[in-house]
N, C-alpha and C positions, 0 to 999 in steps of 0.2 A: 540441661541448659539448651536453649534454643538459639539458633543463629539468625541474624537479620541480614546476612549477606545477600546481595542482589535485590534487596527490597527498596533501594533508593534512600534518600535522606529521611530523617524522622519527620513525620507529618506529611510526606508526599502522598499524593492521590494515586491509587492504583487504577489502571484502566480496567473497567469491568469486562471487557472483551465481548465478543458476539454471543448471543444466547438465542436458542430457538424461541419463537414467538410464544409458545405455550408455556415456556418456563421463565418468562420475564416476571420478576416479582413485582407486586403492586407498588413497593417502595422505590422502584426504579426511577420514577419521576422525581423522587426526592434526592437522587444522587447529587453530590456537589457538582457545580459547573466545572468543566474541564479547564485546566490551566493552559497557558500559551504552549502551542505545539502539540496539543492533544486533540483528539477527535471532537467534533461538535455536532455531528449528524447522528441520527438514530442508528444508522448502519455505518460502521467505520470501513472505509475503502482499504485501509491498511490491514485490518484484522479479518475482514469478510472475504468471500470468494469472488469478489468483483475484479474483473480485468477489463482493460480498455483497448480497443483496436485502434492502432496508429500505423502510419506509413513511414518507413525509414527514409530520411532525406540524405543523411551522410553517415558514413562509418568513421569512427574516431579510434585512435590508439587505446590500448588497455581494455578491449572488449566493451567499448562504449559506442553509442550512436545518438545522432540527433534525429528526432522523429517529428513528424507533422501530426499534431493532435486534432487538427481542424480549427483550433482556436489559437494556434501559435506553435512554436517549436519548444521541445523539451529534450533534455539529455537523459538517456536511460542506459542501463546495462544490458548487453546482449551476450553475456558470458555463457548462458545456459542454452542458447540456440545457435543454429547456423543460418544466418540471414544475410541478405544482400540489399543494396540500395533499391528501393521501389517495393520491397516486400511489405506485406501487412502483417503486423505481429500483435500478439496480445501482451499487454504489460500490466503487471500487478506489483504495486508498491515499488515502482521504479525498476523493475526487473522484467525483461522479456521472458515469457514463459512458453510461447508457442509461435510458430510461423503459420499463418492461416491463409495466406494468398501470395502469389508471385506474379 
């Protein structure tokens, strides 16, 4: 007997995740269109190794911070780093992963 636990509702699309360029199957262009809330770009910023450099504008309670992205402000978690207002941090999927400048 197999378990469907953790697979989501019946008929739900599974995100294919990142793949090395040489391993992308030819049928990749035929994958179903993503549903609301799923990635739409060829490279998913949530699944890939992409991080964005931002500057901390304000520290908030519960290991959160408001950061300046250059295009506006955004709230991110700083639970994994020791950072201060004015620091430049790398953020991946809403989580600060490194302090790169003070």
